[in-house]
TIMI-53935 format. One record per atom (N, C-alpha, C): residue number from 1; residue in three letters; atom name; x, z, y. Coordinates in steps of 0.1 Angstrom, whole numbers, plus 2048, in hexadecimal, padded with zeros to 3 digits. Layout:
N
NUM,ALA,CA,X,Z,Y
...
% end
This chain:
97
1,MET,N,7FF,A74,93F
1,MET,CA,7F9,A81,93B
1,MET,C,803,A8B,937
2,GLY,N,802,A97,93A
2,GLY,CA,80B,AA1,935
2,GLY,C,806,AA7,928
3,TYR,N,809,AB3,926
3,TYR,CA,805,ABA,91A
3,TYR,C,7F8,ABC,91A
4,GLN,N,7F0,ABA,90E
4,GLN,CA,7E3,ABC,90E
4,GLN,C,7DE,AC8,905
5,ALA,N,7D8,AD2,90C
5,ALA,CA,7D4,ADE,903
5,ALA,C,7C5,ADC,901
6,PHE,N,7C1,ADB,8F4
6,PHE,CA,7B3,ADA,8F0
6,PHE,C,7AE,AE6,8EB
7,TYR,N,7A2,AEB,8F0
7,TYR,CA,79C,AF7,8EC
7,TYR,C,78E,AF3,8E8
8,GLY,N,78A,AF7,8DC
8,GLY,CA,77D,AF6,8D7
8,GLY,C,77C,AF2,8C9
9,TYR,N,772,AEA,8C4
9,TYR,CA,770,AE7,8B7
9,TYR,C,766,ADC,8B5
10,SER,N,766,AD6,8A8
10,SER,CA,75C,ACC,8A5
10,SER,C,753,AD2,89A
11,ASP,N,746,ACE,89B
11,ASP,CA,73C,AD2,890
11,ASP,C,733,AC7,88F
12,GLY,N,729,AC8,886
12,GLY,CA,71F,ABE,884
12,GLY,C,718,AB8,88F
13,SER,N,718,ABF,89B
13,SER,CA,711,AB9,8A6
13,SER,C,71A,AB3,8B0
14,GLY,N,727,AB3,8AE
14,GLY,CA,730,AAC,8B6
14,GLY,C,73D,AB2,8B9
15,ASP,N,745,AAE,8C3
15,ASP,CA,752,AB3,8C7
15,ASP,C,750,ABC,8D3
16,TRP,N,755,AC8,8D3
16,TRP,CA,753,AD1,8DE
16,TRP,C,760,AD6,8E2
17,TYR,N,767,ACE,8EA
17,TYR,CA,775,AD2,8EF
17,TYR,C,776,AD2,8FE
18,ILE,N,77F,ADA,903
18,ILE,CA,783,ADA,911
18,ILE,C,792,AD6,90F
19,ARG,N,796,ACB,918
19,ARG,CA,7A4,AC8,918
19,ARG,C,7AA,ACD,925
20,ILE,N,7B5,AD3,925
20,ILE,CA,7BC,AD6,931
20,ILE,C,7CA,AD0,930
21,ASP,N,7CD,AC7,93B
21,ASP,CA,7DA,AC0,93C
21,ASP,C,7E2,ACA,943
22,THR,N,7EC,ACF,93C
22,THR,CA,7F5,ADB,941
22,THR,C,7FF,AD4,94C
23,GLU,N,801,AC9,94C
23,GLU,CA,80A,AC2,956
23,GLU,C,802,AC1,963
24,LEU,N,7F5,ABE,962
24,LEU,CA,7EE,ABC,96E
24,LEU,C,7E8,ACA,974
25,CYS,N,7E7,AD2,96C
25,CYS,CA,7E2,AE0,970
25,CYS,C,7ED,AE7,979
26,ASN,N,7E9,AEA,986
26,ASN,CA,7F2,AEF,990
26,ASN,C,7F1,AFF,990
27,GLY,N,7E8,B03,988
27,GLY,CA,7E8,B13,988
27,GLY,C,7DF,B19,993
28,CYS,N,7D8,B12,99A
28,CYS,CA,7D1,B16,9A6
28,CYS,C,7C6,B21,9A2
29,GLY,N,7BF,B1F,995
29,GLY,CA,7B5,B29,990
29,GLY,C,7A8,B25,995
30,ASP,N,7A6,B1A,99D
30,ASP,CA,798,B17,9A2
30,ASP,C,78E,B15,998
31,CYS,N,792,B10,98C
31,CYS,CA,789,B0E,980
31,CYS,C,785,B1C,97B
32,VAL,N,78E,B26,97C
32,VAL,CA,789,B33,976
32,VAL,C,77D,B39,97F
33,SER,N,77E,B37,98C
33,SER,CA,774,B3D,994
33,SER,C,769,B33,994
34,ALA,N,768,B28,990
34,ALA,CA,75E,B1E,991
34,ALA,C,756,B20,984
35,CYS,N,75B,B25,979
35,CYS,CA,754,B25,96D
35,CYS,C,74A,B30,96B
36,PRO,N,73D,B2D,96C
36,PRO,CA,733,B38,96C
36,PRO,C,732,B41,95E
37,ALA,N,737,B3B,953
37,ALA,CA,738,B42,948
37,ALA,C,745,B4A,945
38,GLY,N,74F,B49,94D
38,GLY,CA,75A,B50,94C
38,GLY,C,764,B4C,940
39,LEU,N,763,B40,93D
39,LEU,CA,76C,B3A,932
39,LEU,C,77B,B39,935
40,LEU,N,77E,B37,941
40,LEU,CA,78B,B33,944
40,LEU,C,793,B40,949
41,GLU,N,7A0,B3E,947
41,GLU,CA,7AA,B48,94C
41,GLU,C,7B7,B42,94E
42,MET,N,7C0,B48,955
42,MET,CA,7CC,B42,959
42,MET,C,7D6,B4B,950
43,VAL,N,7E0,B43,949
43,VAL,CA,7E9,B48,93F
43,VAL,C,7F6,B42,942
44,GLU,N,800,B48,93C
44,GLU,CA,80F,B42,93D
44,GLU,C,80D,B34,935
45,ASP,N,815,B2A,93A
45,ASP,CA,814,B1D,934
45,ASP,C,81B,B1D,926
46,GLU,N,813,B1D,91B
46,GLU,CA,818,B1D,90D
46,GLU,C,821,B11,90B
47,TYR,N,821,B06,912
47,TYR,CA,829,AFB,90F
47,TYR,C,836,AFC,916
48,HIS,N,837,B05,920
48,HIS,CA,844,B07,927
48,HIS,C,846,B15,929
49,PRO,N,84A,B1D,91D
49,PRO,CA,84A,B2B,91C
49,PRO,C,855,B32,926
50,LEU,N,85F,B2A,92B
50,LEU,CA,868,B30,934
50,LEU,C,863,B2F,943
51,SER,N,858,B28,945
51,SER,CA,852,B27,953
51,SER,C,84A,B33,957
52,ASP,N,84B,B36,963
52,ASP,CA,841,B41,968
52,ASP,C,833,B3C,96C
53,ASP,N,831,B2E,96A
53,ASP,CA,824,B28,970
53,ASP,C,819,B2B,967
54,LEU,N,80E,B2E,96D
54,LEU,CA,801,B32,966
54,LEU,C,7F9,B24,964
55,LYS,N,7F2,B23,95A
55,LYS,CA,7EA,B18,956
55,LYS,C,7DC,B1B,952
56,ALA,N,7D3,B13,955
56,ALA,CA,7C5,B16,950
56,ALA,C,7C4,B16,940
57,SER,N,7BC,B1E,93B
57,SER,CA,7BA,B20,92D
57,SER,C,7AC,B24,92A
58,ILE,N,7A7,B21,91E
58,ILE,CA,79A,B27,91A
58,ILE,C,79C,B34,913
59,LYS,N,795,B3E,916
59,LYS,CA,796,B4C,910
59,LYS,C,793,B4A,901
60,ALA,N,79B,B51,8F9
60,ALA,CA,79A,B50,8EB
60,ALA,C,78C,B52,8E5
61,ALA,N,784,B5C,8EC
61,ALA,CA,777,B60,8E8
61,ALA,C,76D,B54,8EA
62,HIS,N,76F,B4A,8F1
62,HIS,CA,766,B40,8F4
62,HIS,C,76B,B32,8ED
63,ARG,N,775,B32,8E7
63,ARG,CA,77B,B25,8E1
63,ARG,C,772,B21,8D6
64,LYS,N,76B,B29,8CF
64,LYS,CA,762,B23,8C3
64,LYS,C,754,B24,8C7
65,SER,N,751,B25,8D5
65,SER,CA,744,B25,8D9
65,SER,C,741,B1C,8E6
66,ILE,N,74A,B13,8E8
66,ILE,CA,74A,B0B,8F4
66,ILE,C,73D,B04,8F5
67,LYS,N,737,AFF,8E9
67,LYS,CA,72B,AF7,8EA
67,LYS,C,721,AFF,8F1
68,TYR,N,720,B0C,8EE
68,TYR,CA,715,B15,8F3
68,TYR,C,719,B1A,900
69,ASP,N,725,B1F,902
69,ASP,CA,729,B24,90F
69,ASP,C,72A,B1C,91B
70,CYS,N,72C,B0F,918
70,CYS,CA,72D,B04,922
70,CYS,C,720,AFD,924
71,GLY,N,717,AFF,91A
71,GLY,CA,70A,AF9,91A
71,GLY,C,702,AF9,927
72,PRO,N,701,B05,92E
72,PRO,CA,6F9,B05,93B
72,PRO,C,6FF,AFB,946
73,CYS,N,70C,AF9,944
73,CYS,CA,712,AF0,950
73,CYS,C,713,AE1,94A
74,LYS,N,710,ADF,93E
74,LYS,CA,711,AD0,938
74,LYS,C,708,AC7,940
75,PRO,N,70F,ABC,946
75,PRO,CA,707,AB3,94D
75,PRO,C,6FD,AAB,945
76,VAL,N,6F1,AAA,94A
76,VAL,CA,6E6,AA3,944
76,VAL,C,6E1,A99,94F
77,GLY,N,6E0,A8D,94D
77,GLY,CA,6DB,A83,957
77,GLY,C,6E4,A83,964
78,ASP,N,6DE,A86,96F
78,ASP,CA,6E5,A85,97B
78,ASP,C,6EB,A93,980
79,ARG,N,6ED,A9C,977
79,ARG,CA,6F3,AA8,97B
79,ARG,C,700,AA6,97F
80,PRO,N,706,AAE,988
80,PRO,CA,714,AAD,98D
80,PRO,C,71E,AB1,981
81,PRO,N,72A,AAD,982
81,PRO,CA,734,AB1,979
81,PRO,C,735,AC1,976
82,LEU,N,73A,AC4,96B
82,LEU,CA,73C,AD3,968
82,LEU,C,744,AD9,972
83,PRO,N,73F,AE6,975
83,PRO,CA,746,AED,981
83,PRO,C,756,AEE,980
84,CYS,N,75A,AF0,973
84,CYS,CA,769,AF2,972
84,CYS,C,76F,AE4,974
85,VAL,N,76A,AD9,970
85,VAL,CA,770,ACD,972
85,VAL,C,770,AC8,981
86,ALA,N,764,ACC,987
86,ALA,CA,762,AC8,995
86,ALA,C,76C,AD0,99E
87,ALA,N,770,ADD,999
87,ALA,CA,779,AE6,9A1
87,ALA,C,787,AE2,99F
88,CYS,N,78B,ADA,995
88,CYS,CA,798,AD7,992
88,CYS,C,79C,ACA,999
89,ASP,N,7A3,ACD,9A6
89,ASP,CA,7A7,AC2,9AD
89,ASP,C,7B1,AB9,9A7
90,PRO,N,7BB,ABE,99F
90,PRO,CA,7C3,AB5,998
90,PRO,C,7BE,AAD,98C
91,GLY,N,7B2,AB0,988
91,GLY,CA,7AC,AA9,97E
91,GLY,C,7B1,AAD,96F
92,ALA,N,7B6,ABB,96E
92,ALA,CA,7BC,ABE,961
92,ALA,C,7B2,AC3,957
93,ILE,N,7A4,AC5,95A
93,ILE,CA,79B,AC9,951
93,ILE,C,792,ABE,94D
94,ALA,N,78E,ABD,93F
94,ALA,CA,786,AB3,93B
94,ALA,C,77D,AB9,92F
95,HIS,N,771,AB6,92D
95,HIS,CA,769,ABA,922
95,HIS,C,767,AAE,919
96,SER,N,766,AB0,90C
96,SER,CA,764,AA6,902
96,SER,C,755,A9F,903
97,TRP,N,74C,AA5,90B
97,TRP,CA,73E,A9F,90B
97,TRP,C,73C,A99,918
% end
């Protein structure tokens, strides 16, 4: 695994994080268009500041509300994977739940 960027928080109800493996992220942006809540964006790679590569990131405005913002997509029972996870061919995105 490469560098792991964790976005989110823990509270009394659980851990609410989205992990993005910046080594696996190829900068395609498919996750950005797949997210119905608009949480994701493409930004310069903070772990490799001299690189021109863009990597997926969670917008700052959503980092403390992931539990609620991602809630409508959260798998329950036999529902398919979250849209951002399904759209990420290299498997760079994972959720804590």
